[in-house]
N, C-alpha and C positions, 0 to 999 in steps of 0.2 A: 695905753688904756688903764693900767693898774692905778696911776695917781688919781685919775678921775673916779675910778671905782671906790678908792679909799675915801675921797671927798664925799662921794654920794652916800657911801655907807655911814660916814659919820653924820651927815644931815639926816639920813633916814632913821638912824638910831635915836635922834633927838626929836623925832616926829611921832605923834600918837597915831596909831592905826586902829580903827575899829574893825570888828569882825564884819564880813561881807553879808549883805542881805540876800545876794544872789550868788551862787557858785560862779567861779571864774576859772577859765582855762588859761594857764600860763604858757606862752610859747617857749619858755626856757626849759620847762619840765614835760610839756605835753600832758599835763595832768590838772585835775580840778583842785582848786584850793577854796577854803571857806573862812579862814581866820585872818585877822590883821597881821599877825606875826608871819604867816605864810606869805602874804602879799609883800611885806617888807623884805623877807629873805629872797623872794623871787626877783623883786626889783634890783636888789643888790647883785644877784648872780647874772642878771639879764645883760649887764654892761659888758661882760667878757665871755659869756657862754654863747654857744651857737644857737641859732633859732631853730626850733623843731616844728616848723610851720606845717608840713605835711601830716606829721603825727597828731598835732593839735587839731587840724581840720578833720581828720579821720575820727578822732575821739568825739568831737562835737557831733559829727554825723551819726556815729554809733549811739550817741545819747538822744537822737531824734531831731537834731536841728536840720531844717531843710531850706532855710533862707538865711543868707549871709548879706550884710551891708557893709560896703567899704566906704569909709569917710575920708576924703581927700581929693586932691586935684588930679589924680591919675587912676588908672584902673589896673595897676600892676598886680595887686593881691587878687583881684577879681579873675585875671588871666591865670594866675597860679592855681586858683580854686578850680577853674575850668579844667585844668590839666589833671587835677586830683579826682574830681567827681562832677560829671556833667549833669547829673540828675537833679542837682540842688539849684535853687534860685540864687542868682548873684546880682545885687543891686548896688548902685554907686551913687553916693551924695557928694557933690562938689560945689553946689551953689544952691540958691533958693529954689530955682526951677527943678532941679534934680531931686532936691529934698521934698518938694511937693509931689512929684511924680512917685517917688519911693513911698511916701506915706499913703498915697491913693492905692498903689499896688498892694501894699500890706493890708490896708483896710479891705480892699476887695477880696484878697485871699481869705481874710478872716470871716467875711460875710458869706463867702462861698462854702466855707467849712462848717458854718453854723446850720 
């Protein structure tokens, strides 16, 4: 993995990164970042560092996140999320039909909260 990390690092150092408009939780640090430089460094470390998934999820929940959307053809992360905290909503988008259903659920939750 180190040769790939070296190549990625070289490429990322030659790429402009803007500061983030929305804070981002990195799974390499289980912490929030806001600057482009922090994003670049996290991407570089992510190649070889362990994923801190549970800590990242717990941080998001502590920050008030109560709905998670997994995008992709499986529900692996949704299953892991359920093992961490069953009280949060876990949605999955893998095709147009599931995307429409997810949008509908989120819109419905917003109108219920208003």
